[in-house]
C-alpha positions as CSV (number, residue, x, y, z in Angstrom):
1,M,88.2,-183.4,-107.4
2,V,88.3,-183.9,-103.9
3,D,86.4,-181.4,-102.1
4,G,88.5,-178.4,-102.5
5,A,87.7,-177.4,-98.8
6,R,89.5,-181.2,-97.5
7,K,92.9,-181.1,-97.7
8,L,94.2,-184.7,-97.5
9,R,97.0,-186.1,-95.1
10,V,98.7,-188.1,-98.2
11,L,101.8,-190.8,-97.6
12,L,103.5,-191.8,-100.6
13,S,105.6,-195.0,-100.8
14,E,108.5,-193.7,-102.4
15,G,110.4,-190.4,-103.8
16,S,113.1,-191.3,-106.0
17,S,110.8,-192.2,-109.2
18,T,109.6,-189.8,-111.8
19,S,106.3,-190.8,-111.2
20,G,106.1,-190.2,-107.8
21,R,108.1,-186.8,-107.7
22,E,105.4,-185.7,-110.4
23,A,102.5,-187.3,-108.1
24,L,103.7,-184.8,-105.4
25,T,104.0,-181.8,-107.6
26,I,100.0,-182.4,-108.4
27,L,99.3,-183.1,-104.7
28,G,101.2,-180.6,-103.2
29,L,99.2,-177.5,-106.0
30,A,95.9,-179.0,-104.9
31,G,96.9,-178.3,-101.1
32,H,97.1,-181.6,-99.7
33,H,99.7,-182.8,-96.6
34,V,102.3,-184.9,-98.5
35,E,104.9,-187.0,-96.4
36,V,107.5,-189.7,-98.3
37,C,109.0,-192.9,-97.5
38,D,112.1,-194.1,-99.1
39,P,114.6,-195.6,-98.3
40,S,117.5,-193.1,-100.0
41,R,117.9,-190.1,-97.8
42,W,118.7,-187.7,-100.8
43,C,115.7,-189.0,-103.1
44,L,114.5,-186.6,-106.0
45,A,111.4,-185.9,-103.8
46,R,113.2,-184.7,-101.0
47,Y,113.8,-181.4,-103.4
48,S,110.4,-180.2,-102.8
49,R,108.4,-177.5,-101.1
50,F,105.5,-179.7,-100.7
51,V,107.1,-182.3,-98.7
52,R,106.0,-181.7,-95.1
53,K,107.8,-185.1,-94.1
54,F,110.1,-187.2,-95.1
55,H,110.2,-190.6,-93.4
56,H,113.6,-192.9,-94.1
57,C,112.7,-196.4,-94.5
58,P,113.8,-200.3,-95.5
59,G,114.2,-200.6,-99.1
60,L,111.5,-202.7,-100.5
61,R,114.1,-204.6,-103.1
62,T,116.4,-205.3,-99.8
63,D,114.0,-205.6,-97.3
64,P,110.6,-206.0,-98.6
65,A,109.0,-207.4,-95.0
66,G,110.6,-204.3,-93.2
67,F,109.5,-201.9,-95.7
68,L,106.1,-203.0,-95.1
69,R,106.7,-203.2,-91.0
70,F,107.9,-199.6,-91.2
71,V,104.8,-198.3,-93.3
72,E,102.4,-199.9,-91.2
73,R,103.8,-198.6,-88.0
74,L,103.7,-195.6,-89.4
75,L,100.2,-195.8,-89.9
76,A,99.5,-197.0,-86.8
77,R,101.3,-194.1,-85.4
78,E,100.3,-191.2,-87.4
79,R,96.7,-190.5,-89.2
80,F,96.7,-190.6,-92.9
81,D,93.4,-190.7,-95.4
82,V,95.3,-192.3,-98.1
83,L,98.7,-194.1,-99.3
84,L,99.4,-193.6,-102.3
85,P,102.0,-196.3,-104.0
86,T,103.8,-194.4,-106.8
87,H,105.9,-197.7,-108.1
88,E,106.4,-201.1,-107.3
89,Q,105.1,-200.9,-103.3
90,G,102.1,-201.5,-104.9
91,F,103.1,-205.4,-104.9
92,A,103.7,-205.3,-101.1
93,F,100.6,-203.4,-100.5
94,A,98.1,-205.6,-102.3
95,R,99.9,-209.1,-100.8
96,V,98.4,-207.5,-97.4
97,S,95.2,-205.3,-98.8
98,R,92.6,-206.7,-96.8
99,R,95.2,-205.8,-93.7
100,L,95.7,-202.1,-94.8
101,A,92.2,-201.7,-95.6
102,G,90.7,-200.7,-92.5
103,R,93.6,-198.6,-92.0
104,V,93.9,-196.0,-94.7
105,G,92.4,-195.4,-98.0
106,L,94.2,-197.4,-100.9
107,A,93.0,-198.6,-104.5
108,L,94.4,-201.9,-105.6
109,P,93.2,-204.7,-107.5
110,D,93.6,-208.5,-106.3
111,F,96.8,-209.3,-105.6
112,A,96.8,-212.5,-108.2
113,D,95.9,-209.8,-110.9
114,Y,98.3,-207.8,-110.0
115,R,101.2,-210.2,-109.9
116,R,99.8,-211.0,-113.5
117,V,99.8,-207.9,-115.0
118,H,103.3,-206.3,-113.1
119,S,105.1,-210.1,-114.8
120,K,105.8,-208.7,-118.5
121,A,105.1,-212.6,-119.2
122,G,101.6,-212.6,-117.6
123,F,100.9,-209.8,-119.3
124,S,101.3,-211.1,-122.8
125,R,99.6,-214.2,-121.9
126,L,96.8,-211.8,-120.7
127,L,97.0,-210.4,-124.0
128,D,96.8,-213.4,-126.0
129,Q,94.1,-214.6,-123.6
130,L,91.8,-211.2,-124.4
131,G,92.7,-211.2,-128.2
132,L,94.5,-207.6,-128.0
133,P,97.3,-207.0,-130.3
134,Q,100.9,-207.3,-129.2
135,P,104.2,-207.7,-131.5
136,P,105.0,-211.4,-131.7
137,T,106.3,-212.8,-129.0
138,R,108.2,-216.1,-127.6
139,I,108.7,-216.9,-123.7
140,V,111.3,-218.6,-122.7
141,T,113.6,-219.9,-119.9
142,S,116.8,-221.0,-121.3
143,A,119.5,-219.8,-123.3
144,D,119.2,-222.7,-125.9
145,A,115.7,-221.8,-126.2
146,L,116.3,-218.2,-126.5
147,R,118.5,-218.4,-129.6
148,E,116.2,-220.4,-131.4
149,A,113.3,-218.1,-130.5
150,V,115.3,-215.2,-131.6
151,R,114.2,-213.3,-135.2
152,L,116.7,-210.6,-135.9
153,P,115.8,-208.1,-135.0
154,S,114.3,-208.8,-131.5
155,V,113.9,-207.4,-128.0
156,V,114.9,-209.4,-125.4
157,K,113.1,-208.7,-121.8
158,T,113.3,-210.6,-118.6
159,S,109.6,-210.9,-117.1
160,V,110.4,-208.7,-114.3
161,G,112.3,-205.3,-114.4
162,T,111.2,-201.5,-114.8
163,A,113.1,-198.2,-115.3
164,S,114.2,-199.9,-118.4
165,R,116.2,-202.4,-116.7
166,G,116.3,-206.2,-117.9
167,I,116.0,-205.0,-121.7
168,W,118.2,-205.8,-124.7
169,F,117.8,-205.1,-128.1
170,V,119.1,-207.5,-130.5
171,R,120.1,-206.7,-134.3
172,D,123.0,-208.9,-134.9
173,E,124.4,-211.9,-133.4
174,S,126.9,-209.7,-131.0
175,D,124.0,-208.1,-129.6
176,L,122.5,-211.2,-129.4
177,N,125.6,-212.7,-127.0
178,L,125.6,-209.9,-125.3
179,A,121.8,-210.4,-124.0
180,L,123.0,-214.1,-123.3
181,Y,126.0,-213.0,-121.2
182,D,123.7,-210.3,-119.3
183,L,121.1,-213.0,-118.4
184,E,123.6,-215.8,-117.4
185,S,125.6,-213.6,-115.2
186,N,123.0,-212.1,-113.6
187,G,120.0,-214.9,-113.3
188,G,117.9,-213.9,-116.0
189,F,116.9,-217.6,-116.7
190,D,116.0,-217.9,-113.1
191,G,112.4,-216.7,-114.1
192,E,111.0,-216.2,-117.6
193,V,112.6,-214.3,-120.5
194,L,110.1,-212.7,-123.4
195,V,111.5,-212.5,-127.3
196,Q,109.4,-209.8,-129.3
197,D,109.7,-209.0,-132.8
198,L,111.1,-205.3,-132.8
199,V,108.6,-203.3,-134.2
200,T,109.6,-199.9,-135.8
201,G,107.0,-197.2,-134.4
202,T,106.9,-194.4,-132.2
203,T,106.8,-195.2,-128.4
204,E,103.4,-194.2,-126.2
205,K,102.0,-194.6,-122.8
206,A,98.5,-194.8,-121.9
207,Q,97.2,-194.1,-118.1
208,S,94.2,-195.0,-116.7
209,V,92.1,-195.0,-113.3
210,F,89.7,-197.6,-112.7
211,C,86.8,-198.0,-110.1
212,R,85.5,-201.8,-109.5
213,G,86.5,-202.7,-113.3
214,R,84.7,-199.5,-114.5
215,L,87.2,-197.1,-116.3
216,L,87.3,-193.5,-115.3
217,G,90.1,-192.0,-116.0
218,F,92.2,-192.2,-119.4
219,H,94.9,-190.1,-121.2
220,T,97.8,-190.7,-123.7
221,Y,101.0,-189.1,-124.9
222,R,103.6,-189.9,-127.1
223,Q,107.2,-189.6,-127.4
224,V,108.7,-187.0,-128.9
225,A,112.5,-187.2,-127.5
226,A,114.4,-189.9,-125.7
227,G,115.9,-189.4,-122.4
228,V,118.6,-192.1,-121.1
229,G,117.8,-195.5,-121.2
230,G,114.9,-195.0,-123.4
231,G,112.5,-193.0,-121.3
232,E,110.3,-190.1,-122.5
233,A,112.0,-186.5,-122.8
234,I,109.8,-184.7,-124.6
235,K,106.1,-186.3,-124.8
236,E,103.0,-184.9,-126.2
237,S,99.3,-185.7,-125.7
238,V,97.3,-187.7,-128.0
239,S,94.1,-189.1,-129.0
240,R,93.6,-193.1,-129.2
241,P,90.2,-194.4,-129.0
242,A,91.4,-198.0,-129.4
243,L,94.0,-198.0,-127.0
244,R,90.9,-197.0,-124.4
245,G,89.1,-199.7,-125.6
246,Y,91.8,-202.5,-125.0
247,L,92.5,-201.0,-121.8
248,E,88.3,-200.8,-120.9
249,A,88.5,-204.5,-121.7
250,I,91.9,-205.4,-120.0
251,G,90.0,-203.5,-116.4
252,A,86.5,-204.8,-116.9
253,H,88.3,-208.6,-117.4
254,L,90.2,-208.0,-114.3
255,G,87.9,-206.1,-112.2
256,W,90.6,-204.2,-112.0
257,H,91.0,-201.4,-109.0
258,G,93.5,-198.3,-109.0
259,A,95.6,-197.1,-111.6
260,L,96.6,-198.9,-114.3
261,S,99.5,-198.0,-117.5
262,V,100.6,-199.3,-120.6
263,D,103.2,-198.9,-122.9
264,V,102.8,-199.3,-126.7
265,I,104.6,-199.3,-130.3
266,M,102.4,-197.4,-132.9
267,P,103.8,-199.1,-136.3
268,L,105.0,-196.7,-138.5
269,D,103.2,-199.4,-141.2
270,S,99.7,-199.3,-139.1
271,A,97.1,-197.6,-137.2
272,T,96.9,-200.4,-134.8
273,P,98.8,-199.7,-131.6
274,L,100.6,-202.9,-130.2
275,L,100.6,-203.1,-126.5
276,I,104.5,-204.3,-125.3
277,D,104.0,-203.7,-121.0
278,C,102.2,-202.6,-118.4
279,N,102.5,-201.1,-115.4
280,P,99.7,-201.4,-112.7
281,R,100.3,-197.4,-111.1
282,L,100.6,-194.1,-113.1
283,V,103.5,-193.3,-115.0
284,E,104.4,-189.7,-114.6
285,P,101.0,-188.1,-114.3
286,M,101.7,-184.6,-114.8
287,N,101.4,-184.7,-118.8
288,A,97.7,-185.5,-118.4
289,Y,97.3,-182.8,-115.6
290,R,98.4,-180.4,-118.2
291,A,96.1,-181.5,-120.7
292,G,93.5,-181.6,-118.2
293,V,92.7,-185.1,-117.1
294,D,94.0,-185.0,-113.1
295,L,94.5,-188.8,-112.9
296,V,95.9,-188.2,-109.2
297,D,92.9,-186.3,-107.8
298,L,90.6,-189.3,-109.2
299,L,92.9,-192.1,-107.8
300,L,93.0,-190.3,-104.5
301,R,89.2,-190.0,-104.3
302,V,88.5,-193.6,-105.8
303,S,91.2,-194.5,-102.8
304,L,89.0,-192.8,-100.5
305,G,86.2,-195.2,-101.7
306,E,84.3,-193.1,-103.8
307,T,82.9,-193.8,-107.0
308,P,83.4,-190.4,-109.4
309,G,81.8,-190.0,-112.4
310,A,84.4,-190.4,-115.4
311,L,86.6,-187.6,-116.6
312,P,86.3,-186.4,-119.9
313,E,89.4,-186.8,-122.6
314,G,92.4,-184.5,-122.0
315,R,93.3,-182.0,-124.9
316,E,95.5,-182.7,-127.5
317,G,98.8,-181.9,-128.2
318,V,99.7,-180.7,-124.8
319,R,103.7,-180.7,-124.9
320,T,105.9,-181.2,-121.6
321,H,109.1,-182.4,-121.3
322,L,111.5,-183.5,-118.1
323,A,115.2,-181.6,-118.7
324,M,116.7,-184.0,-116.3
325,Q,116.0,-186.8,-118.8
326,A,116.7,-184.7,-121.7
327,L,119.9,-183.7,-120.4
328,L,120.4,-187.4,-119.3
329,G,120.1,-188.4,-123.0
330,S,122.4,-185.8,-124.5
331,G,125.0,-186.9,-122.7
332,S,124.5,-190.8,-123.0
333,R,124.3,-190.5,-127.0
334,D,128.1,-189.2,-126.9
335,G,126.9,-185.7,-126.5
336,T,130.0,-182.9,-125.9
337,R,130.0,-180.7,-123.4
338,R,128.8,-178.0,-126.5
339,D,126.3,-180.4,-126.8
340,I,124.8,-180.0,-123.1
341,I,125.2,-176.2,-123.1
342,R,123.1,-176.3,-126.0
343,E,120.2,-178.1,-124.7
344,C,120.3,-176.1,-121.5
345,W,119.6,-173.5,-123.8
346,R,116.5,-174.7,-125.8
347,I,115.5,-175.8,-122.1
348,R,115.6,-172.3,-121.0
349,S,114.4,-170.0,-123.8
350,G,112.0,-172.8,-124.9
351,T,112.9,-172.9,-128.6
352,G,113.2,-175.7,-130.8
353,V,111.5,-179.2,-129.9
354,Y,110.7,-177.3,-126.3
355,T,108.5,-174.9,-128.3
356,G,105.3,-174.0,-126.1
357,S,106.5,-177.3,-123.8
358,S,106.0,-177.1,-119.9
359,E,108.5,-178.8,-117.6
360,E,107.1,-181.7,-115.5
361,L,109.5,-183.3,-113.3
362,T,111.8,-179.9,-112.0
363,P,109.2,-176.9,-112.0
364,V,111.2,-174.5,-110.1
365,G,109.1,-172.3,-110.8
366,L,106.3,-173.7,-108.7
367,D,108.7,-175.2,-106.6
368,W,112.2,-173.5,-106.4
369,I,113.7,-176.5,-104.7
370,S,113.4,-178.8,-107.1
371,A,116.2,-176.7,-108.9
372,L,119.2,-177.9,-106.8
373,P,118.9,-182.1,-108.4
374,L,118.3,-180.1,-112.3
375,A,121.6,-177.5,-111.7
376,T,123.4,-180.8,-109.8
377,T,122.9,-183.0,-113.3
378,A,123.7,-180.1,-115.4
379,A,126.9,-179.1,-113.5
380,L,128.0,-182.6,-113.3
381,L,127.1,-183.3,-117.5
382,L,129.4,-180.4,-118.1
383,V,131.9,-181.6,-115.9
384,S,131.9,-185.1,-118.2
385,P,128.5,-186.1,-120.3
386,Q,130.2,-189.3,-120.0
387,L,128.5,-189.4,-115.9
388,A,125.1,-189.5,-117.8
389,S,125.0,-193.4,-117.5
390,S,126.0,-193.9,-114.1
391,L,123.4,-191.0,-112.9
392,A,120.9,-192.6,-114.6
393,R,121.4,-196.0,-112.1
394,G,121.3,-194.1,-109.4
395,G,117.6,-194.1,-110.1
396,F,117.7,-197.9,-110.3
397,G,117.2,-197.6,-106.0
398,A,116.4,-199.9,-103.1
399,H,112.7,-198.5,-103.7
400,L,112.2,-200.9,-106.7
401,L,111.3,-205.0,-106.8
402,D,113.8,-208.0,-107.9
403,L,113.2,-211.6,-108.8
404,E,114.4,-212.4,-105.1
405,S,111.9,-209.7,-103.6
406,I,109.3,-210.7,-105.5
407,R,109.8,-214.0,-104.3
408,K,109.7,-213.3,-101.0
409,I,106.4,-211.2,-101.2
410,E,104.9,-214.3,-103.0
411,S,106.1,-216.2,-100.0
412,D,103.2,-218.0,-97.7
413,G,105.1,-216.1,-94.7
414,F,105.5,-212.8,-96.1
415,A,102.4,-211.0,-94.6
416,R,103.3,-212.9,-91.0
417,D,107.1,-211.7,-91.5
418,A,105.7,-208.2,-92.2
419,S,104.0,-208.2,-89.1
420,A,106.1,-210.0,-86.5
421,P,108.4,-207.9,-83.8
422,D,111.3,-206.4,-85.3
423,P,114.4,-207.9,-83.2
424,G,116.4,-204.7,-84.1
425,E,113.6,-202.3,-82.7
426,S,116.3,-199.8,-81.8
427,R,117.1,-199.6,-85.6
428,D,113.6,-199.0,-86.3
429,D,113.0,-195.8,-84.2
430,V,116.9,-194.7,-84.7
431,G,118.0,-196.1,-87.6
432,Y,115.5,-195.4,-89.9
433,N,112.4,-193.6,-88.4
434,G,114.7,-190.6,-89.4
435,S,111.6,-188.5,-90.0
436,S,112.1,-184.9,-90.8
437,S,110.5,-182.1,-91.3
438,L,111.1,-180.1,-94.9
439,P,110.2,-176.4,-95.7
């Protein structure tokens, strides 16, 4: 662990994601001074006693150069030990990592490697290159090619997309037509599209932290129950030595530095994990923390330039849940008010699938302010369970990337644009820099 006597000043790159919110809890419990940037004034992380100051910033998706400029000015004005990219902001930071290196501790790989695994098509090609298992996959760029590539049932995915966006489960012709309509309507064929055979099995996630190609920390959990959009509502830690070997191979090949997570399908008829997606960051690290693997602390140490020893494997069978995801999932599956009330009771009493499970997203006993978004979600769903899908879409905000913002970051002039004087200087000082200290 980071020296207990040394409390770090940490800047979180966003506060809207579940991953960022869980990292905040772990940092706060360790006593670190944490500040948060986010384009939403009412992001999830604002409802926490662990946030010392909130900084309202431009959106990564809508103004990536403005977002980076804001962060760099904040780093120049205030001292931070570590900049922690908890979501897709790492894409922008990796683009100018050399410029940031002298200002703050930051653990990121080379931009080319980050971009490679951030792209679903790039990650699939990497798996083929390394001979690592994935579902049968075809990569297409047109509607006609997609029709030819689909073998029912299939999963269709845009190469860019996170939080379950840009994914269609195609089980029949009507599903295929809907996927084609959505792709053509929203410019999905402006980039590459993946078509993968749909494999029946359990969804799992593996998380890791690397130091220049060497694996230092590893954790895997399986999905016990799904929430809205297919995300995990209840999860349980498991041991997957084969999967650890896959990640070691990926990290060593890329010389990876920082956090890396993968999504996995464990087929019902095979013991071989199939890799289906990659996130160049930590994804919801609280289950690992509860199992005895503090990946956030390890990432802090790597960010500070340390070369810590590898962590031992965590405990199996540790169950955690996200109550908000569970309630939204119940509502999205045509749940009734009675279903919502029943789910609230099971969560509150720790019965049924919640037996022995602990809350990881809104830990009210540790952080009482987190009760506000949880209670609001429950109240709205009791008014109308059909609100679940629209409430979940609130998390797909300006802190995420899309194809256009990725192209801006990849452009030759991005670094220059991000460092240029802002013609709307007063906007930066008044409109965006609405920093506020929180209790």
